[in-house]
CHARMM internal coordinates of N, CA and C (Angstrom, degrees):
IC EDIT
DIST 1 N 1 CA 1.4750
DIST 1 CA 1 C 1.5342
ANGL 1 N 1 CA 1 C 109.57
DIST 1 C 2 N 1.2534
ANGL 1 CA 1 C 2 N 115.79
DIHE 1 N 1 CA 1 C 2 N 131.55
DIST 2 N 2 CA 1.4706
ANGL 1 C 2 N 2 CA 121.34
DIHE 1 CA 1 C 2 N 2 CA 179.17
DIST 2 CA 2 C 1.5371
ANGL 2 N 2 CA 2 C 109.00
DIHE 1 C 2 N 2 CA 2 C -81.91
DIST 2 C 3 N 1.3052
ANGL 2 CA 2 C 3 N 114.50
DIHE 2 N 2 CA 2 C 3 N 141.90
DIST 3 N 3 CA 1.4448
ANGL 2 C 3 N 3 CA 122.07
DIHE 2 CA 2 C 3 N 3 CA 173.60
DIST 3 CA 3 C 1.5441
ANGL 3 N 3 CA 3 C 110.83
DIHE 2 C 3 N 3 CA 3 C -125.01
DIST 3 C 4 N 1.2534
ANGL 3 CA 3 C 4 N 114.99
DIHE 3 N 3 CA 3 C 4 N 130.70
DIST 4 N 4 CA 1.4825
ANGL 3 C 4 N 4 CA 117.41
DIHE 3 CA 3 C 4 N 4 CA 178.04
DIST 4 CA 4 C 1.5118
ANGL 4 N 4 CA 4 C 110.38
DIHE 3 C 4 N 4 CA 4 C -124.00
DIST 4 C 5 N 1.3220
ANGL 4 CA 4 C 5 N 117.05
DIHE 4 N 4 CA 4 C 5 N 157.04
DIST 5 N 5 CA 1.4736
ANGL 4 C 5 N 5 CA 119.85
DIHE 4 CA 4 C 5 N 5 CA -178.68
DIST 5 CA 5 C 1.4855
ANGL 5 N 5 CA 5 C 105.98
DIHE 4 C 5 N 5 CA 5 C -154.62
DIST 5 C 6 N 1.2785
ANGL 5 CA 5 C 6 N 117.39
DIHE 5 N 5 CA 5 C 6 N 141.10
DIST 6 N 6 CA 1.4248
ANGL 5 C 6 N 6 CA 123.73
DIHE 5 CA 5 C 6 N 6 CA 171.93
DIST 6 CA 6 C 1.5166
ANGL 6 N 6 CA 6 C 109.24
DIHE 5 C 6 N 6 CA 6 C -87.76
DIST 6 C 7 N 1.3462
ANGL 6 CA 6 C 7 N 115.61
DIHE 6 N 6 CA 6 C 7 N 122.31
DIST 7 N 7 CA 1.4722
ANGL 6 C 7 N 7 CA 119.84
DIHE 6 CA 6 C 7 N 7 CA -178.96
DIST 7 CA 7 C 1.4876
ANGL 7 N 7 CA 7 C 111.39
DIHE 6 C 7 N 7 CA 7 C -95.56
DIST 7 C 8 N 1.3447
ANGL 7 CA 7 C 8 N 115.52
DIHE 7 N 7 CA 7 C 8 N 140.01
DIST 8 N 8 CA 1.4862
ANGL 7 C 8 N 8 CA 119.71
DIHE 7 CA 7 C 8 N 8 CA 164.89
DIST 8 CA 8 C 1.5076
ANGL 8 N 8 CA 8 C 104.42
DIHE 7 C 8 N 8 CA 8 C -82.11
DIST 8 C 9 N 1.3349
ANGL 8 CA 8 C 9 N 117.07
DIHE 8 N 8 CA 8 C 9 N 122.85
DIST 9 N 9 CA 1.3978
ANGL 8 C 9 N 9 CA 124.31
DIHE 8 CA 8 C 9 N 9 CA 179.32
DIST 9 CA 9 C 1.5135
ANGL 9 N 9 CA 9 C 112.40
DIHE 8 C 9 N 9 CA 9 C -82.18
DIST 9 C 10 N 1.3070
ANGL 9 CA 9 C 10 N 117.56
DIHE 9 N 9 CA 9 C 10 N 110.85
DIST 10 N 10 CA 1.4829
ANGL 9 C 10 N 10 CA 121.77
DIHE 9 CA 9 C 10 N 10 CA -178.35
DIST 10 CA 10 C 1.5010
ANGL 10 N 10 CA 10 C 110.28
DIHE 9 C 10 N 10 CA 10 C -110.96
DIST 10 C 11 N 1.3230
ANGL 10 CA 10 C 11 N 117.37
DIHE 10 N 10 CA 10 C 11 N 6.02
DIST 11 N 11 CA 1.4588
ANGL 10 C 11 N 11 CA 123.65
DIHE 10 CA 10 C 11 N 11 CA -177.66
DIST 11 CA 11 C 1.5504
ANGL 11 N 11 CA 11 C 106.99
DIHE 10 C 11 N 11 CA 11 C -125.72
DIST 11 C 12 N 1.2777
ANGL 11 CA 11 C 12 N 113.59
DIHE 11 N 11 CA 11 C 12 N -174.41
DIST 12 N 12 CA 1.4692
ANGL 11 C 12 N 12 CA 115.41
DIHE 11 CA 11 C 12 N 12 CA 179.44
DIST 12 CA 12 C 1.5484
ANGL 12 N 12 CA 12 C 108.60
DIHE 11 C 12 N 12 CA 12 C -74.25
DIST 12 C 13 N 1.2980
ANGL 12 CA 12 C 13 N 117.47
DIHE 12 N 12 CA 12 C 13 N 144.05
DIST 13 N 13 CA 1.4101
ANGL 12 C 13 N 13 CA 121.49
DIHE 12 CA 12 C 13 N 13 CA -176.50
DIST 13 CA 13 C 1.5290
ANGL 13 N 13 CA 13 C 110.85
DIHE 12 C 13 N 13 CA 13 C -61.78
DIST 13 C 14 N 1.3097
ANGL 13 CA 13 C 14 N 120.93
DIHE 13 N 13 CA 13 C 14 N -33.02
DIST 14 N 14 CA 1.4413
ANGL 13 C 14 N 14 CA 123.63
DIHE 13 CA 13 C 14 N 14 CA 178.58
DIST 14 CA 14 C 1.5233
ANGL 14 N 14 CA 14 C 110.99
DIHE 13 C 14 N 14 CA 14 C -61.72
DIST 14 C 15 N 1.3304
ANGL 14 CA 14 C 15 N 116.19
DIHE 14 N 14 CA 14 C 15 N -45.13
DIST 15 N 15 CA 1.4652
ANGL 14 C 15 N 15 CA 119.07
DIHE 14 CA 14 C 15 N 15 CA 179.10
DIST 15 CA 15 C 1.5165
ANGL 15 N 15 CA 15 C 112.06
DIHE 14 C 15 N 15 CA 15 C -60.50
DIST 15 C 16 N 1.3568
ANGL 15 CA 15 C 16 N 115.64
DIHE 15 N 15 CA 15 C 16 N -41.45
DIST 16 N 16 CA 1.4386
ANGL 15 C 16 N 16 CA 119.34
DIHE 15 CA 15 C 16 N 16 CA 178.62
DIST 16 CA 16 C 1.4969
ANGL 16 N 16 CA 16 C 111.12
DIHE 15 C 16 N 16 CA 16 C -64.09
DIST 16 C 17 N 1.3216
ANGL 16 CA 16 C 17 N 119.17
DIHE 16 N 16 CA 16 C 17 N -43.19
DIST 17 N 17 CA 1.4353
ANGL 16 C 17 N 17 CA 124.10
DIHE 16 CA 16 C 17 N 17 CA 178.28
DIST 17 CA 17 C 1.5818
ANGL 17 N 17 CA 17 C 110.48
DIHE 16 C 17 N 17 CA 17 C -62.68
DIST 17 C 18 N 1.3200
ANGL 17 CA 17 C 18 N 115.93
DIHE 17 N 17 CA 17 C 18 N -41.65
DIST 18 N 18 CA 1.4783
ANGL 17 C 18 N 18 CA 120.51
DIHE 17 CA 17 C 18 N 18 CA 177.24
DIST 18 CA 18 C 1.5119
ANGL 18 N 18 CA 18 C 110.13
DIHE 17 C 18 N 18 CA 18 C -60.81
DIST 18 C 19 N 1.4044
ANGL 18 CA 18 C 19 N 117.45
DIHE 18 N 18 CA 18 C 19 N -44.13
DIST 19 N 19 CA 1.4416
ANGL 18 C 19 N 19 CA 119.14
DIHE 18 CA 18 C 19 N 19 CA 177.40
DIST 19 CA 19 C 1.5305
ANGL 19 N 19 CA 19 C 111.59
DIHE 18 C 19 N 19 CA 19 C -60.27
DIST 19 C 20 N 1.3132
ANGL 19 CA 19 C 20 N 116.84
DIHE 19 N 19 CA 19 C 20 N -44.93
DIST 20 N 20 CA 1.4991
ANGL 19 C 20 N 20 CA 119.44
DIHE 19 CA 19 C 20 N 20 CA -177.44
DIST 20 CA 20 C 1.5183
ANGL 20 N 20 CA 20 C 111.25
DIHE 19 C 20 N 20 CA 20 C -67.89
DIST 20 C 21 N 1.3088
ANGL 20 CA 20 C 21 N 117.29
DIHE 20 N 20 CA 20 C 21 N -28.82
DIST 21 N 21 CA 1.4805
ANGL 20 C 21 N 21 CA 121.54
DIHE 20 CA 20 C 21 N 21 CA 179.05
DIST 21 CA 21 C 1.5081
ANGL 21 N 21 CA 21 C 113.68
DIHE 20 C 21 N 21 CA 21 C -82.34
DIST 21 C 22 N 1.3268
ANGL 21 CA 21 C 22 N 117.70
DIHE 21 N 21 CA 21 C 22 N -8.72
DIST 22 N 22 CA 1.4545
ANGL 21 C 22 N 22 CA 123.27
DIHE 21 CA 21 C 22 N 22 CA 179.66
DIST 22 CA 22 C 1.5452
ANGL 22 N 22 CA 22 C 108.95
DIHE 21 C 22 N 22 CA 22 C -73.24
DIST 22 C 23 N 1.3268
ANGL 22 CA 22 C 23 N 120.46
DIHE 22 N 22 CA 22 C 23 N 117.58
DIST 23 N 23 CA 1.4327
ANGL 22 C 23 N 23 CA 120.59
DIHE 22 CA 22 C 23 N 23 CA -179.05
DIST 23 CA 23 C 1.5546
ANGL 23 N 23 CA 23 C 115.26
DIHE 22 C 23 N 23 CA 23 C -67.20
DIST 23 C 24 N 1.3757
ANGL 23 CA 23 C 24 N 115.11
DIHE 23 N 23 CA 23 C 24 N -18.83
DIST 24 N 24 CA 1.4620
ANGL 23 C 24 N 24 CA 118.83
DIHE 23 CA 23 C 24 N 24 CA 175.25
DIST 24 CA 24 C 1.5382
ANGL 24 N 24 CA 24 C 110.39
DIHE 23 C 24 N 24 CA 24 C -75.44
DIST 24 C 25 N 1.2897
ANGL 24 CA 24 C 25 N 118.09
DIHE 24 N 24 CA 24 C 25 N -18.07
DIST 25 N 25 CA 1.4654
ANGL 24 C 25 N 25 CA 120.20
DIHE 24 CA 24 C 25 N 25 CA -178.34
DIST 25 CA 25 C 1.4915
ANGL 25 N 25 CA 25 C 114.06
DIHE 24 C 25 N 25 CA 25 C -103.04
DIST 25 C 26 N 1.3292
ANGL 25 CA 25 C 26 N 115.52
DIHE 25 N 25 CA 25 C 26 N -22.78
DIST 26 N 26 CA 1.5157
ANGL 25 C 26 N 26 CA 117.78
DIHE 25 CA 25 C 26 N 26 CA -177.96
DIST 26 CA 26 C 1.5166
ANGL 26 N 26 CA 26 C 108.06
DIHE 25 C 26 N 26 CA 26 C -133.33
DIST 26 C 27 N 1.3533
ANGL 26 CA 26 C 27 N 116.41
DIHE 26 N 26 CA 26 C 27 N 158.71
DIST 27 N 27 CA 1.4316
ANGL 26 C 27 N 27 CA 121.95
DIHE 26 CA 26 C 27 N 27 CA -179.55
DIST 27 CA 27 C 1.5150
ANGL 27 N 27 CA 27 C 108.94
DIHE 26 C 27 N 27 CA 27 C -113.60
DIST 27 C 28 N 1.3774
ANGL 27 CA 27 C 28 N 115.23
DIHE 27 N 27 CA 27 C 28 N 91.33
DIST 28 N 28 CA 1.4358
ANGL 27 C 28 N 28 CA 119.92
DIHE 27 CA 27 C 28 N 28 CA 179.64
DIST 28 CA 28 C 1.5532
ANGL 28 N 28 CA 28 C 110.91
DIHE 27 C 28 N 28 CA 28 C -72.71
DIST 28 C 29 N 1.3127
ANGL 28 CA 28 C 29 N 119.20
DIHE 28 N 28 CA 28 C 29 N -27.64
DIST 29 N 29 CA 1.4246
ANGL 28 C 29 N 29 CA 122.41
DIHE 28 CA 28 C 29 N 29 CA -179.49
DIST 29 CA 29 C 1.5384
ANGL 29 N 29 CA 29 C 110.71
DIHE 28 C 29 N 29 CA 29 C -58.28
DIST 29 C 30 N 1.3268
ANGL 29 CA 29 C 30 N 115.93
DIHE 29 N 29 CA 29 C 30 N -48.40
DIST 30 N 30 CA 1.4632
ANGL 29 C 30 N 30 CA 118.72
DIHE 29 CA 29 C 30 N 30 CA -179.02
DIST 30 CA 30 C 1.5539
ANGL 30 N 30 CA 30 C 109.36
DIHE 29 C 30 N 30 CA 30 C -63.60
DIST 30 C 31 N 1.2718
ANGL 30 CA 30 C 31 N 116.53
DIHE 30 N 30 CA 30 C 31 N -42.21
DIST 31 N 31 CA 1.4686
ANGL 30 C 31 N 31 CA 120.71
DIHE 30 CA 30 C 31 N 31 CA 179.34
DIST 31 CA 31 C 1.5287
ANGL 31 N 31 CA 31 C 108.14
DIHE 30 C 31 N 31 CA 31 C -60.99
DIST 31 C 32 N 1.2914
ANGL 31 CA 31 C 32 N 119.46
DIHE 31 N 31 CA 31 C 32 N -47.87
DIST 32 N 32 CA 1.4265
ANGL 31 C 32 N 32 CA 122.71
DIHE 31 CA 31 C 32 N 32 CA -179.62
DIST 32 CA 32 C 1.5272
ANGL 32 N 32 CA 32 C 111.16
DIHE 31 C 32 N 32 CA 32 C -59.24
DIST 32 C 33 N 1.3099
ANGL 32 CA 32 C 33 N 117.12
DIHE 32 N 32 CA 32 C 33 N -42.34
DIST 33 N 33 CA 1.4820
ANGL 32 C 33 N 33 CA 121.28
DIHE 32 CA 32 C 33 N 33 CA 178.84
DIST 33 CA 33 C 1.5239
ANGL 33 N 33 CA 33 C 110.31
DIHE 32 C 33 N 33 CA 33 C -65.17
DIST 33 C 34 N 1.3151
ANGL 33 CA 33 C 34 N 119.64
DIHE 33 N 33 CA 33 C 34 N -39.58
DIST 34 N 34 CA 1.4780
ANGL 33 C 34 N 34 CA 124.28
DIHE 33 CA 33 C 34 N 34 CA 177.63
DIST 34 CA 34 C 1.5395
ANGL 34 N 34 CA 34 C 109.79
DIHE 33 C 34 N 34 CA 34 C -61.78
DIST 34 C 35 N 1.3211
ANGL 34 CA 34 C 35 N 116.43
DIHE 34 N 34 CA 34 C 35 N -49.84
DIST 35 N 35 CA 1.4409
ANGL 34 C 35 N 35 CA 120.44
DIHE 34 CA 34 C 35 N 35 CA 179.42
DIST 35 CA 35 C 1.5034
ANGL 35 N 35 CA 35 C 112.71
DIHE 34 C 35 N 35 CA 35 C -62.64
DIST 35 C 36 N 1.3044
ANGL 35 CA 35 C 36 N 117.73
DIHE 35 N 35 CA 35 C 36 N -41.41
DIST 36 N 36 CA 1.4374
ANGL 35 C 36 N 36 CA 122.68
DIHE 35 CA 35 C 36 N 36 CA 176.15
DIST 36 CA 36 C 1.5367
ANGL 36 N 36 CA 36 C 110.26
DIHE 35 C 36 N 36 CA 36 C -58.12
DIST 36 C 37 N 1.3307
ANGL 36 CA 36 C 37 N 118.38
DIHE 36 N 36 CA 36 C 37 N -44.44
DIST 37 N 37 CA 1.4314
ANGL 36 C 37 N 37 CA 121.74
DIHE 36 CA 36 C 37 N 37 CA 178.63
DIST 37 CA 37 C 1.5102
ANGL 37 N 37 CA 37 C 111.46
DIHE 36 C 37 N 37 CA 37 C -63.56
DIST 37 C 38 N 1.3191
ANGL 37 CA 37 C 38 N 117.18
DIHE 37 N 37 CA 37 C 38 N -45.18
DIST 38 N 38 CA 1.4315
ANGL 37 C 38 N 38 CA 121.84
DIHE 37 CA 37 C 38 N 38 CA -178.23
DIST 38 CA 38 C 1.5466
ANGL 38 N 38 CA 38 C 113.81
DIHE 37 C 38 N 38 CA 38 C -64.77
DIST 38 C 39 N 1.3218
ANGL 38 CA 38 C 39 N 114.16
DIHE 38 N 38 CA 38 C 39 N -28.58
DIST 39 N 39 CA 1.4509
ANGL 38 C 39 N 39 CA 119.41
DIHE 38 CA 38 C 39 N 39 CA 176.79
DIST 39 CA 39 C 1.4851
ANGL 39 N 39 CA 39 C 116.02
DIHE 38 C 39 N 39 CA 39 C -76.98
DIST 39 C 40 N 1.3817
ANGL 39 CA 39 C 40 N 116.17
DIHE 39 N 39 CA 39 C 40 N -13.84
DIST 40 N 40 CA 1.4468
ANGL 39 C 40 N 40 CA 123.46
DIHE 39 CA 39 C 40 N 40 CA -175.04
DIST 40 CA 40 C 1.5561
ANGL 40 N 40 CA 40 C 108.89
DIHE 39 C 40 N 40 CA 40 C -81.13
DIST 40 C 41 N 1.3226
ANGL 40 CA 40 C 41 N 118.20
DIHE 40 N 40 CA 40 C 41 N 105.88
DIST 41 N 41 CA 1.4326
ANGL 40 C 41 N 41 CA 121.48
DIHE 40 CA 40 C 41 N 41 CA -179.10
DIST 41 CA 41 C 1.5047
ANGL 41 N 41 CA 41 C 114.77
DIHE 40 C 41 N 41 CA 41 C -58.63
DIST 41 C 42 N 1.3397
ANGL 41 CA 41 C 42 N 116.74
DIHE 41 N 41 CA 41 C 42 N -31.87
DIST 42 N 42 CA 1.4283
ANGL 41 C 42 N 42 CA 119.25
DIHE 41 CA 41 C 42 N 42 CA -179.95
DIST 42 CA 42 C 1.5434
ANGL 42 N 42 CA 42 C 110.09
DIHE 41 C 42 N 42 CA 42 C -66.65
DIST 42 C 43 N 1.2803
ANGL 42 CA 42 C 43 N 118.30
DIHE 42 N 42 CA 42 C 43 N -25.03
DIST 43 N 43 CA 1.4855
ANGL 42 C 43 N 43 CA 122.87
DIHE 42 CA 42 C 43 N 43 CA 179.88
DIST 43 CA 43 C 1.5302
ANGL 43 N 43 CA 43 C 112.94
DIHE 42 C 43 N 43 CA 43 C -90.84
DIST 43 C 44 N 1.3465
ANGL 43 CA 43 C 44 N 117.99
DIHE 43 N 43 CA 43 C 44 N -32.38
DIST 44 N 44 CA 1.4389
ANGL 43 C 44 N 44 CA 120.07
DIHE 43 CA 43 C 44 N 44 CA -166.04
DIST 44 CA 44 C 1.5162
ANGL 44 N 44 CA 44 C 112.46
DIHE 43 C 44 N 44 CA 44 C -120.99
DIST 44 C 45 N 1.3331
ANGL 44 CA 44 C 45 N 121.73
DIHE 44 N 44 CA 44 C 45 N -12.46
DIST 45 N 45 CA 1.4343
ANGL 44 C 45 N 45 CA 121.24
DIHE 44 CA 44 C 45 N 45 CA -175.61
DIST 45 CA 45 C 1.5369
ANGL 45 N 45 CA 45 C 109.40
DIHE 44 C 45 N 45 CA 45 C -90.89
DIST 45 C 46 N 1.2788
ANGL 45 CA 45 C 46 N 115.40
DIHE 45 N 45 CA 45 C 46 N 132.88
DIST 46 N 46 CA 1.4808
ANGL 45 C 46 N 46 CA 121.16
DIHE 45 CA 45 C 46 N 46 CA 178.28
DIST 46 CA 46 C 1.5163
ANGL 46 N 46 CA 46 C 110.52
DIHE 45 C 46 N 46 CA 46 C -75.98
DIST 46 C 47 N 1.3528
ANGL 46 CA 46 C 47 N 116.80
DIHE 46 N 46 CA 46 C 47 N 133.02
DIST 47 N 47 CA 1.4797
ANGL 46 C 47 N 47 CA 117.54
DIHE 46 CA 46 C 47 N 47 CA 175.14
DIST 47 CA 47 C 1.5536
ANGL 47 N 47 CA 47 C 107.61
DIHE 46 C 47 N 47 CA 47 C -88.78
DIST 47 C 48 N 1.2978
ANGL 47 CA 47 C 48 N 114.10
DIHE 47 N 47 CA 47 C 48 N 174.82
DIST 48 N 48 CA 1.4683
ANGL 47 C 48 N 48 CA 120.96
DIHE 47 CA 47 C 48 N 48 CA -175.04
DIST 48 CA 48 C 1.5029
ANGL 48 N 48 CA 48 C 113.05
DIHE 47 C 48 N 48 CA 48 C -61.14
DIST 48 C 49 N 1.2763
ANGL 48 CA 48 C 49 N 121.31
DIHE 48 N 48 CA 48 C 49 N -28.19
DIST 49 N 49 CA 1.4522
ANGL 48 C 49 N 49 CA 123.93
DIHE 48 CA 48 C 49 N 49 CA -175.00
DIST 49 CA 49 C 1.5822
ANGL 49 N 49 CA 49 C 109.43
DIHE 48 C 49 N 49 CA 49 C -97.03
DIST 49 C 50 N 1.2320
ANGL 49 CA 49 C 50 N 119.84
DIHE 49 N 49 CA 49 C 50 N 0.15
DIST 50 N 50 CA 1.4311
ANGL 49 C 50 N 50 CA 121.31
DIHE 49 CA 49 C 50 N 50 CA 179.84
DIST 50 CA 50 C 1.5272
ANGL 50 N 50 CA 50 C 111.77
DIHE 49 C 50 N 50 CA 50 C -68.17
DIST 50 C 51 N 1.3316
ANGL 50 CA 50 C 51 N 113.77
DIHE 50 N 50 CA 50 C 51 N 140.12
DIST 51 N 51 CA 1.4764
ANGL 50 C 51 N 51 CA 120.94
DIHE 50 CA 50 C 51 N 51 CA 176.98
DIST 51 CA 51 C 1.5336
ANGL 51 N 51 CA 51 C 107.69
DIHE 50 C 51 N 51 CA 51 C -125.93
DIST 51 C 52 N 1.3698
ANGL 51 CA 51 C 52 N 113.74
DIHE 51 N 51 CA 51 C 52 N 130.47
DIST 52 N 52 CA 1.4633
ANGL 51 C 52 N 52 CA 118.72
DIHE 51 CA 51 C 52 N 52 CA 177.90
DIST 52 CA 52 C 1.4856
ANGL 52 N 52 CA 52 C 108.36
DIHE 51 C 52 N 52 CA 52 C -88.36
DIST 52 C 53 N 1.3018
ANGL 52 CA 52 C 53 N 119.01
DIHE 52 N 52 CA 52 C 53 N 124.20
DIST 53 N 53 CA 1.4485
ANGL 52 C 53 N 53 CA 121.86
DIHE 52 CA 52 C 53 N 53 CA 179.48
DIST 53 CA 53 C 1.5490
ANGL 53 N 53 CA 53 C 109.13
DIHE 52 C 53 N 53 CA 53 C -118.32
DIST 53 C 54 N 1.3631
ANGL 53 CA 53 C 54 N 116.65
DIHE 53 N 53 CA 53 C 54 N 125.60
DIST 54 N 54 CA 1.4759
ANGL 53 C 54 N 54 CA 117.58
DIHE 53 CA 53 C 54 N 54 CA 177.86
DIST 54 CA 54 C 1.5003
ANGL 54 N 54 CA 54 C 111.97
DIHE 53 C 54 N 54 CA 54 C -64.86
DIST 54 C 55 N 1.3238
ANGL 54 CA 54 C 55 N 111.37
DIHE 54 N 54 CA 54 C 55 N 147.27
DIST 55 N 55 CA 1.5127
ANGL 54 C 55 N 55 CA 115.21
DIHE 54 CA 54 C 55 N 55 CA 177.06
DIST 55 CA 55 C 1.5295
ANGL 55 N 55 CA 55 C 110.69
DIHE 54 C 55 N 55 CA 55 C -80.13
DIST 55 C 56 N 1.2738
ANGL 55 CA 55 C 56 N 115.27
DIHE 55 N 55 CA 55 C 56 N 154.66
DIST 56 N 56 CA 1.5083
ANGL 55 C 56 N 56 CA 121.48
DIHE 55 CA 55 C 56 N 56 CA -175.17
DIST 56 CA 56 C 1.5142
ANGL 56 N 56 CA 56 C 107.45
DIHE 55 C 56 N 56 CA 56 C -79.13
END
COOR INIT
IC SEED 1 N 1 CA 1 C
IC BUILD
């Protein structure tokens, strides 16, 4: 499950970006896999016969 959060930046922007770009601190592979899945029309595009049903 992905978790996102908006940070209040109290440090220099460059240090925050360096932290986010550090592979030991963030998991880019999981994000890349999620984006790849979302871009796949076969997985995410509704066909003409699709019906959206609300969950109970």
